[in-house]
N, C-alpha and C positions, 0 to 999 in steps of 0.2 A: 808519839810512841818513843820511849827512851831506848837507847842501844841495848841495855840489859833486858828490857821487856821484850824487844823484838827478838833477841837471841832466844829467850824463853819460848817464844811462839814458834821459832824454827825448830827448837828441840822437841816441842810437842808434835810438830808436823812430822818430823823424822820418826818419832815413836808410833805415830799413826800409820805411816807408810811401811816402816820396817822395824817392828818392835825390838828386835835384837841388835839394832844398829844404834850408833851414837853420832851426834853432830861433832865434827872436827873443827870446821870453820865456815864462815859465811862472808860473802863480799858482794858489794853492789856492782852490777855490770853497767857501764856507762853507755850512753847513746840512746837509751829508751826515752821517748817523749810522752807517749800516751799511757805507758804502763811503768810501774816500778819493778825492776828486774833484779833478782838476787840469786847468786850462785851459792850452792851448798856443797860441801864435801863431807861425806859420812864414812864412818868405818864400820864395816859389817862384822858379824860374829866371827868369821874366819880370818879377820885381819885385813881383808881386801878393802880398798877405798873406792868410792864411787861418787861421781859428781852429778848434780841435777840443777835445774833452774826453776825458780818460783817466779811466776808472772802475776802481779797484782795490778789490775786495770784501774786507771784513774777515773775521777768523777765525771770527766767529759765523756769518756767512752761508755760508762755505765748509764749516764743520763740519756745518751743516744740509743743505747741498746742494753737494757737491764740484763740480758742473757749473753753478753759478750763473752764471758769466760766459758760458759757451756758451749756456745757456738764455735769458739776457737778450738776447744778440746775435741768436739765432734769432727770438725773439719780436718784437724791433724790426724785423727784416726783414719779418716777416709783417704787422706793424701798418702799415708804410708801403705794403704792397701792397693794403691794404683801406681806405686813406684816413684812418686814425686819426692825430691830431696828436701825433706822437712823434718824437724825434730820429732822424735817419738813422744807422744803424750803419756804420762804415767798416772796422773791423779787429778781429779777435779773436786773442789770443795766449795759448796755454796751454803754451808750450814751457818757460817758466821761464828763458829765456836772458837776458832783459833785467830783468824783475822776477821775484821768487821765486814770486809768485802769479799766477793768470790775470787778465787784464784786457781791457777792451774800449775801443775808441776810437770815439767817436760825434760827431755833429754838435754844434757849439756853437750854442745857441739865443740869438739876439740878443733880449734881453728881461730880465725880472726877475720874481721872485715879488712879489705885491701884497697887502698887508694893510691898505691905506688907499685903496681904490678911490673914485673920484669918484662913481660911481653903483653902490651896493651891489646894487640890484635887478638891473641889467643884468649885473653881475658874477656873481651866483649863477645867473641864467638861463643864462649861457654855460657855467658849470660843469655845470649840469643837462643842457644840450644835449650837451656833450662826453661826459659819463658815459653818457647814453643811447646815444650813438654807439658807445662802447666795447662796451656791452652788446648792441648790435644786430649785432655781427660774427657772421657765419654760421660757427660753430665746426665745423659738419659738413663744410665745404669746406676747412678748414685742419688741418694736422697739429699739434695742440696737446697730443698725448699726453704730452709731456715736462713739462707743467705739473702741479703738485700739485692734489689735489682738496680743496676747502674742507671738505666733510663729514668727511673724515678728520681734518683739523686741528682742527675743532670737537669731534669726538668725543674726541680726545686731551685737549683743554682741559677738557672736561666731566668726563672720567674721572680727571684728575689734579688733584683739589682739593688745594690746598696745606694743609700742617698748620696754618699760621696764616693766616687770611684777613684782608684789609685792610678792617676794619670801618669805617674812616674814610670809605671809599667804598661801604659797603654790600655788599661782595663776597659775604658769606655768604648774604644773602637773595637776591641776584641768582642765585647758583649754585643755591640751593634751587629757585627757579622753573624755571630752565633744565634742571636735572637731571630734573625731573618730566615734562618734555614732549619732551626730545630723544630721538630725531631728529624733526625737523619733517616734516610731510607734504610731498610733492613737488608743490607748487602751481605752481612756475615752472620754465621750462627751465633747463638748465645753461648758463651763459654765461661769456664771458671776463670776469674780474674784475681790476681794477688791483691790488687788495689793500691799497693805502694811499693812497686818493684823498682828498687834503686840500689846502688852499690852498698849503702849502709845497712841493707837488709839481706845481705848475702855473705855467708861465711866461707872462708877458703882454708885449705890445708895442703901444703906442698904444691902450690900452684894449681890445685884442682878445686872446683866448686864443691863444697862439702854440704851446704844446706841453705835453703831460703828460709828466713825467719820472719817473725812478726806478721801473722796472718789475720789480725783483727779487722783489717779493712777489706777482706775478701768480698767479692760481689759476683754477680752473674751479668754478663753483658758483652759488648763488642770488644774483641781482642785488641783493637787498635787503641783503646783507652790505656791499657797497660803499656803498649809499645810507645805511645806518645810521651807518657810520663817518664819512661826509661830513657827515651831520647833526650829529653831536657836534662835529666840528672846526669847522663853520660856526657853530654855537652859541657855541663858545669865541671864535672870531675876530670875529664880527659880531653876535651876539645872536639872540634867539628869533625875531623877525620875519624875519630873513634866512634862518634855518633852515627856517621854514615856507614861505617863498616858493620856496626851492630845492626842497623836497619836492613842493610843488604843481606846479611847472614840470616836474619829472622825471616825475611821474605823468601829466601831460597829454601827454607825449611818448612814453609807453610803454603797453603793454597787459598789464603784469604784475599778478599778484595780490598785493595789499598786506596781506592778512589777518595775516601774521606779522611785520609791520614792528616792532611793539613788542617782540617777542622778539629780533629782530636788533638793536634798540636796546640791549637788555640785554647782548647779546654785545659790542657796541661799547663799552659802559660797563665791561666787564671789562678792556679793554686797558690803561688806566692804573693798574689795581690793583697796589699795592706798587711802583709805578714813578714816580708823579707827583712824589714828593719828590726823585727823582734827576735830574729834568729841568733843574736849574739855574735855576729860576724865582725871581724875587724874591718876597718874602713876600706882598705884596698881590696879585700876579698869580696865585700859587698858590691863595690863598684864594678869589679870584674864580672860578677854574676849578673848584675844589671845590664851590662853591655852585651853579654852573651844572650841574655833573655831577649833583649831588643833585636838581636840578629835572628833568634829563633822565631820570634813573632813576624819579623819582616819576611823571612823565607816562606812562612806559611801564607802570608798575604800575597806574596808574589805568585806562588803556585796556584792559589785560588783565582787570582786575577788572570792568569794565563790559561786557565781551564784544566790544569793538572790535578786540581783538587776541587773542581767546580761541581756544584750540585746538578743532578739531572733527574 
């Protein structure tokens, strides 16, 4: 699609949303991997300007879930109704009349992702508080049946061991341990999971958490899956101490059973296997992340070996 053709599509979209408004500008929002994300600024009839975001999911997401746009739209509607900090959804279009693939139009969050916070402790405490808020949503009162189940995805991951494992990240040994104990006992309730909770999916404004974005990976399952993923990402972004403070804060805010955290850490450690070299990192950053990943895996193995994360 050429730039002029794409702008014409956005102009048509604006006319469909607000017939009396006109498109002022559009610009790509960087950082999206699974979706193409574009910000729009429109001018309304009274001269006021408004921003919004268009999310067009990629082929991989659509192949995995043909209803990904509708599901994400419905979820964000439900999230707003229960007070979770997420963008407000404005519009869902599955007609193919403007863009060939389904898309959603959502609130533009005034803010930015933050990787150099002035106060790291306060930063991770806010992350922990928001994650605990997500996990406290009463799923029995919401129709979330359209969300996939974490246990099914984990079972598929465990059963589909690749022919060649990424031994640079210890994938074989990680899988050996997880295969021996999966499925885990049901120690925690099934909760709403963000599915990819990390600093790159959190928007900040004036030092305060403004919103959690990118909900296309949301699932239902054990809260420790989100916690473990966040632990690894926080380790990579801010170091061991920040990871431990995040974990401690989250534990203080919840009443979940943390017996299996080390096993969920190992699940989180599988995510970059055979992928990290494709992330476009410079050599020194990739090496640092590999070393921290190795430490993360080692601490999980140590706790499992000493019984702190041992199955019962």
